[in-house]
DSSP file (Angstrom, degrees, kcal/mol; ACC not computed):
  #  RESIDUE AA STRUCTURE BP1 BP2  ACC     N-H-->O    O-->H-N    N-H-->O    O-->H-N    TCO  KAPPA ALPHA  PHI   PSI    X-CA   Y-CA   Z-CA
    1    1 A X     >        0   0    0      0, 0.0     4,-2.5     0, 0.0     5,-0.2   0.000 360.0 360.0 360.0 -47.6   57.9  179.2  -54.0
    2    2 A X  H  >  +     0   0    0      1,-0.2     4,-2.5     2,-0.2     5,-0.2   0.918 360.0  48.0 -59.8 -45.2   54.6  177.3  -53.3
    3    3 A X  H  > S+     0   0    0      1,-0.2     4,-2.3     2,-0.2    -1,-0.2   0.865 110.6  52.4 -66.6 -34.4   53.1  178.2  -56.7
    4    4 A X  H  > S+     0   0    0      2,-0.2     4,-2.3     1,-0.2    -1,-0.2   0.920 110.8  47.0 -65.1 -43.8   56.3  177.1  -58.4
    5    5 A X  H  X S+     0   0    0     -4,-2.5     4,-2.6     2,-0.2    -2,-0.2   0.910 112.4  49.7 -64.3 -42.0   56.3  173.7  -56.7
    6    6 A X  H  X S+     0   0    0     -4,-2.5     4,-2.3     2,-0.2    -2,-0.2   0.907 110.2  51.0 -64.1 -41.0   52.6  173.3  -57.5
    7    7 A X  H  X S+     0   0    0     -4,-2.3     4,-1.9     2,-0.2    -2,-0.2   0.926 111.6  47.2 -61.3 -45.3   53.2  174.1  -61.1
    8    8 A X  H  X S+     0   0    0     -4,-2.3     4,-2.3     1,-0.2    -2,-0.2   0.913 111.7  50.5 -62.2 -43.1   56.0  171.6  -61.3
    9    9 A X  H  X S+     0   0    0     -4,-2.6     4,-2.6     1,-0.2    -1,-0.2   0.857 106.8  54.9 -66.1 -34.2   53.9  168.9  -59.6
   10   10 A X  H  X S+     0   0    0     -4,-2.3     4,-1.9     2,-0.2    -1,-0.2   0.905 108.9  48.1 -63.6 -40.5   51.1  169.5  -62.0
   11   11 A X  H  X S+     0   0    0     -4,-1.9     4,-2.2     2,-0.2    -2,-0.2   0.905 111.8  49.6 -65.3 -40.6   53.5  168.9  -64.9
   12   12 A X  H  X S+     0   0    0     -4,-2.3     4,-2.7     2,-0.2    -2,-0.2   0.909 107.3  54.6 -64.4 -41.1   54.8  165.8  -63.2
   13   13 A X  H  X S+     0   0    0     -4,-2.6     4,-2.2     1,-0.2    -1,-0.2   0.908 108.5  49.2 -58.2 -41.6   51.2  164.6  -62.7
   14   14 A X  H  X S+     0   0    0     -4,-1.9     4,-2.2     2,-0.2    -1,-0.2   0.893 109.2  52.4 -63.6 -40.2   50.7  165.0  -66.5
   15   15 A X  H  X S+     0   0    0     -4,-2.2     4,-2.4     2,-0.2    -2,-0.2   0.922 109.1  49.3 -60.5 -44.0   53.8  163.1  -67.2
   16   16 A X  H  X S+     0   0    0     -4,-2.7     4,-2.5     1,-0.2    -2,-0.2   0.905 110.0  50.3 -65.3 -41.2   52.6  160.2  -65.0
   17   17 A X  H  X S+     0   0    0     -4,-2.2     4,-2.3     1,-0.2    -1,-0.2   0.900 110.4  51.6 -61.8 -38.6   49.2  160.2  -66.7
   18   18 A X  H  X S+     0   0    0     -4,-2.2     4,-2.3     2,-0.2    -2,-0.2   0.893 108.3  50.5 -64.0 -39.7   51.1  160.1  -70.0
   19   19 A X  H  X S+     0   0    0     -4,-2.4     4,-2.3     2,-0.2    -2,-0.2   0.922 109.2  51.2 -63.5 -44.1   53.2  157.1  -68.8
   20   20 A X  H  X S+     0   0    0     -4,-2.5     4,-2.6     1,-0.2    -2,-0.2   0.923 110.3  49.8 -58.5 -44.1   50.0  155.3  -67.8
   21   21 A X  H  X S+     0   0    0     -4,-2.3     4,-1.8     1,-0.2    -1,-0.2   0.888 108.0  53.3 -62.2 -39.4   48.6  156.0  -71.3
   22   22 A X  H  <>S+     0   0    0     -4,-2.3     5,-2.9     2,-0.2    -1,-0.2   0.910 110.5  46.8 -61.5 -42.2   51.8  154.7  -72.9
   23   23 A X  H ><5S+     0   0    0     -4,-2.3     3,-1.6     1,-0.2    -2,-0.2   0.916 110.2  52.7 -66.7 -42.1   51.5  151.4  -70.9
   24   24 A X  H 3<5S+     0   0    0     -4,-2.6    -1,-0.2     1,-0.3    -2,-0.2   0.832 111.6  47.2 -61.1 -31.4   47.8  151.1  -71.7
   25   25 A X  T 3<5S-     0   0    0     -4,-1.8    -1,-0.3    -5,-0.2    -2,-0.2   0.273 115.0-116.9 -93.9  10.5   48.7  151.5  -75.4
   26   26 A X  T < 5 -     0   0    0     -3,-1.6    -3,-0.2     1,-0.1     3,-0.1   0.902  46.4-174.0  55.5  45.8   51.5  148.9  -75.2
   27   27 A X      < -     0   0    0     -5,-2.9    -1,-0.1     1,-0.2     2,-0.1  -0.223  40.8 -73.2 -64.9 160.7   54.2  151.5  -76.1
   28   28 A X    >>  -     0   0    0      1,-0.1     4,-1.8     2,-0.1     3,-0.7  -0.364  44.1-130.3 -59.0 128.5   57.7  150.4  -76.6
   29   29 A X  H 3> S+     0   0    0      1,-0.3     4,-2.9     2,-0.2     5,-0.2   0.838 104.7  55.3 -54.0 -41.3   59.2  149.6  -73.2
   30   30 A X  H 3> S+     0   0    0      1,-0.2     4,-2.1     2,-0.2    -1,-0.3   0.886 107.3  50.5 -63.1 -37.9   62.4  151.7  -73.7
   31   31 A X  H <> S+     0   0    0     -3,-0.7     4,-1.8     2,-0.2    -1,-0.2   0.904 111.5  48.2 -64.7 -40.8   60.2  154.8  -74.4
   32   32 A X  H  X S+     0   0    0     -4,-1.8     4,-2.4     2,-0.2    -2,-0.2   0.929 110.3  51.5 -64.8 -45.5   58.2  154.2  -71.3
   33   33 A X  H  X S+     0   0    0     -4,-2.9     4,-2.4     1,-0.2    -1,-0.2   0.885 108.4  51.6 -59.9 -39.8   61.3  153.7  -69.2
   34   34 A X  H  X S+     0   0    0     -4,-2.1     4,-1.8     2,-0.2    -1,-0.2   0.878 109.8  49.3 -65.5 -36.9   62.8  157.0  -70.5
   35   35 A X  H  X S+     0   0    0     -4,-1.8     4,-2.3     2,-0.2    -2,-0.2   0.879 110.1  51.2 -68.7 -37.5   59.5  158.8  -69.6
   36   36 A X  H  X S+     0   0    0     -4,-2.4     4,-2.6     2,-0.2    -2,-0.2   0.921 109.0  51.0 -63.6 -43.6   59.7  157.2  -66.1
   37   37 A X  H  X S+     0   0    0     -4,-2.4     4,-2.2     1,-0.2    -2,-0.2   0.888 109.8  51.0 -61.0 -39.0   63.3  158.4  -65.7
   38   38 A X  H  X S+     0   0    0     -4,-1.8     4,-2.0     2,-0.2    -1,-0.2   0.910 110.4  47.9 -64.6 -43.3   62.2  161.9  -66.8
   39   39 A X  H  X S+     0   0    0     -4,-2.3     4,-2.2     2,-0.2    -2,-0.2   0.891 111.3  51.1 -65.3 -39.5   59.4  162.0  -64.2
   40   40 A X  H  X S+     0   0    0     -4,-2.6     4,-2.3     2,-0.2    -2,-0.2   0.901 109.2  50.5 -64.7 -40.4   61.7  160.7  -61.5
   41   41 A X  H  X S+     0   0    0     -4,-2.2     4,-2.0     1,-0.2    -1,-0.2   0.893 109.7  51.2 -64.0 -39.4   64.2  163.5  -62.3
   42   42 A X  H  X S+     0   0    0     -4,-2.0     4,-1.9     2,-0.2    -2,-0.2   0.901 109.8  49.3 -65.0 -40.8   61.5  166.0  -62.1
   43   43 A X  H  X S+     0   0    0     -4,-2.2     4,-2.5     1,-0.2    -2,-0.2   0.896 109.0  53.0 -64.5 -39.9   60.4  164.7  -58.7
   44   44 A X  H  X S+     0   0    0     -4,-2.3     4,-2.4     1,-0.2    -1,-0.2   0.884 107.1  52.6 -61.8 -38.0   64.0  164.9  -57.5
   45   45 A X  H  X S+     0   0    0     -4,-2.0     4,-2.1     2,-0.2    -1,-0.2   0.909 109.3  48.3 -64.0 -42.4   64.1  168.5  -58.7
   46   46 A X  H  X S+     0   0    0     -4,-1.9     4,-2.5     1,-0.2     5,-0.2   0.919 110.9  51.8 -62.6 -43.7   61.0  169.3  -56.6
   47   47 A X  H  X S+     0   0    0     -4,-2.5     4,-2.7     1,-0.2    -2,-0.2   0.911 108.8  50.0 -59.6 -44.1   62.5  167.5  -53.6
   48   48 A X  H  X S+     0   0    0     -4,-2.4     4,-2.4     2,-0.2    -1,-0.2   0.912 111.4  48.2 -63.4 -43.3   65.8  169.6  -53.9
   49   49 A X  H  X S+     0   0    0     -4,-2.1     4,-2.2     2,-0.2    -1,-0.2   0.919 114.1  46.2 -62.9 -43.3   63.9  172.9  -54.1
   50   50 A X  H  X S+     0   0    0     -4,-2.5     4,-2.7     2,-0.2    -2,-0.2   0.894 111.6  51.6 -67.4 -39.7   61.7  172.0  -51.1
   51   51 A X  H  X S+     0   0    0     -4,-2.7     4,-2.6    -5,-0.2    -2,-0.2   0.921 109.7  50.0 -61.6 -44.5   64.7  170.8  -49.1
   52   52 A X  H  X S+     0   0    0     -4,-2.4     4,-2.1     1,-0.2    -2,-0.2   0.930 112.6  46.4 -60.3 -46.0   66.5  174.0  -49.8
   53   53 A X  H  X S+     0   0    0     -4,-2.2     4,-1.4     1,-0.2     5,-0.4   0.911 111.8  51.8 -62.8 -42.4   63.5  176.1  -48.7
   54   54 A X  H  <>S+     0   0    0     -4,-2.7     5,-3.0     1,-0.2     6,-0.4   0.915 111.3  46.9 -60.4 -44.5   63.1  173.9  -45.6
   55   55 A X  I  <>S+     0   0    0     -4,-2.6     5,-0.6     1,-0.2    -1,-0.2   0.863 113.5  48.0 -68.2 -35.5   66.7  174.4  -44.6
   56   56 A X  I  <5S+     0   0    0     -4,-2.1    -1,-0.2    -5,-0.2    -2,-0.2   0.677 131.7  10.3 -80.4 -17.4   66.7  178.1  -45.1
   57   57 A X  I  X5S+     0   0    0     -4,-1.4     4,-2.8    -3,-0.3     5,-0.2   0.635 128.8  35.0-123.7 -75.1   63.5  178.7  -43.2
   58   58 A X  I  >5S+     0   0    0     -5,-0.4     4,-2.4     1,-0.2     5,-0.2   0.910 120.4  47.2 -54.6 -49.7   61.9  176.0  -41.1
   59   59 A X  I  ><S+     0   0    0     -5,-3.0     4,-2.4     1,-0.2    -1,-0.2   0.934 114.0  46.2 -61.9 -48.6   65.2  174.4  -40.0
   60   60 A X  H  ><S+     0   0    0     -5,-0.6     4,-2.7    -6,-0.4     5,-0.2   0.929 112.5  51.1 -61.4 -45.3   66.8  177.7  -39.0
   61   61 A X  H  X S+     0   0    0     -4,-2.8     4,-1.3     1,-0.2    -1,-0.2   0.909 112.1  46.2 -59.3 -42.8   63.7  178.9  -37.2
   62   62 A X  H  <>S+     0   0    0     -4,-2.4     5,-2.9    -5,-0.2    -1,-0.2   0.878 112.1  50.1 -70.9 -36.7   63.4  175.7  -35.1
   63   63 A X  H ><5S+     0   0    0     -4,-2.4     3,-1.9     1,-0.2    -2,-0.2   0.926 109.8  51.2 -65.1 -43.3   67.1  175.7  -34.3
   64   64 A X  H 3<5S+     0   0    0     -4,-2.7    -1,-0.2     1,-0.3    -2,-0.2   0.790 106.3  55.6 -63.1 -26.9   66.9  179.3  -33.1
   65   65 A X  T 3<5S-     0   0    0     -4,-1.3    -1,-0.3    -5,-0.2    -2,-0.2   0.415 124.4-106.6 -84.7   2.2   63.9  178.2  -31.0
   66   66 A X  T < 5S+     0   0    0     -3,-1.9     2,-1.6     1,-0.2    -3,-0.2   0.577  76.9 137.0  87.5  10.0   66.2  175.6  -29.3
   67   67 A X    > < +     0   0    0     -5,-2.9     3,-1.6     1,-0.2     4,-0.2  -0.565  17.3 163.8 -91.0  74.1   64.6  172.6  -31.1
   68   68 A X  T >>  +     0   0    0     -2,-1.6     3,-1.8     1,-0.3     4,-0.6   0.689  60.7  78.6 -68.3 -18.8   67.9  170.8  -31.9
   69   69 A X  H 3> S+     0   0    0      1,-0.3     4,-2.0     2,-0.2    -1,-0.3   0.694  76.1  77.7 -63.8 -15.8   66.1  167.5  -32.6
   70   70 A X  H <> S+     0   0    0     -3,-1.6     4,-2.3     1,-0.2    -1,-0.3   0.784  85.8  60.5 -64.2 -25.9   65.1  169.0  -36.0
   71   71 A X  H <> S+     0   0    0     -3,-1.8     4,-2.4     2,-0.2    -1,-0.2   0.934 106.0  45.0 -66.6 -46.0   68.7  168.3  -37.1
   72   72 A X  H  X S+     0   0    0     -4,-0.6     4,-2.2     2,-0.2    -2,-0.2   0.895 111.8  53.9 -63.5 -39.0   68.2  164.5  -36.5
   73   73 A X  H  X S+     0   0    0     -4,-2.0     4,-2.0     1,-0.2    -2,-0.2   0.926 110.0  46.9 -59.3 -45.6   64.8  164.7  -38.2
   74   74 A X  H  X S+     0   0    0     -4,-2.3     4,-2.8     1,-0.2     5,-0.2   0.899 109.1  54.0 -65.2 -41.1   66.4  166.3  -41.3
   75   75 A X  H  X S+     0   0    0     -4,-2.4     4,-2.1     1,-0.2    -1,-0.2   0.897 109.0  48.9 -60.6 -40.3   69.2  163.7  -41.4
   76   76 A X  H  X S+     0   0    0     -4,-2.2     4,-1.9     2,-0.2    -1,-0.2   0.895 111.5  50.0 -65.1 -39.6   66.6  160.9  -41.4
   77   77 A X  H  X S+     0   0    0     -4,-2.0     4,-2.2     2,-0.2    -2,-0.2   0.918 110.2  49.1 -65.5 -43.5   64.7  162.6  -44.2
   78   78 A X  H  X S+     0   0    0     -4,-2.8     4,-1.6     1,-0.2    -1,-0.2   0.894 108.2  54.9 -63.8 -38.9   67.8  163.1  -46.3
   79   79 A X  H  < S+     0   0    0     -4,-2.1     4,-0.4    -5,-0.2    -1,-0.2   0.914 109.0  47.5 -59.6 -43.3   68.7  159.4  -45.8
   80   80 A X  H >< S+     0   0    0     -4,-1.9     3,-1.1     1,-0.2    -1,-0.2   0.889 109.6  53.9 -64.2 -39.1   65.2  158.4  -47.1
   81   81 A X  H 3< S+     0   0    0     -4,-2.2    -1,-0.2     1,-0.2    -2,-0.2   0.806 104.3  56.0 -65.5 -28.8   65.7  160.8  -50.1
   82   82 A X  T 3<        0   0    0     -4,-1.6    -1,-0.2     1,-0.2    -2,-0.2   0.534 360.0 360.0 -84.5  -5.8   69.0  159.2  -51.0
   83   83 A X    <         0   0    0     -3,-1.1    -1,-0.2    -4,-0.4    -2,-0.1   0.494 360.0 360.0 -76.7 360.0   67.6  155.6  -51.3
């Protein structure tokens, strides 16, 4: 899982560098906006994978340990993700 996330983030990092290059070269705004949308979608995909992993492992472990405050923590995090 970790290596998959790192690989995805490396690709996103490349996308962002490409977007910066497009802006430096005065690329057509619509093309830049489409690349930004693509990078944002890729970041959302990483977030979803990490959230799923967190819920299936960290969250369950902490609830089983009696740390119920982790539910409120997760709800706040999801709220931030939805903005």
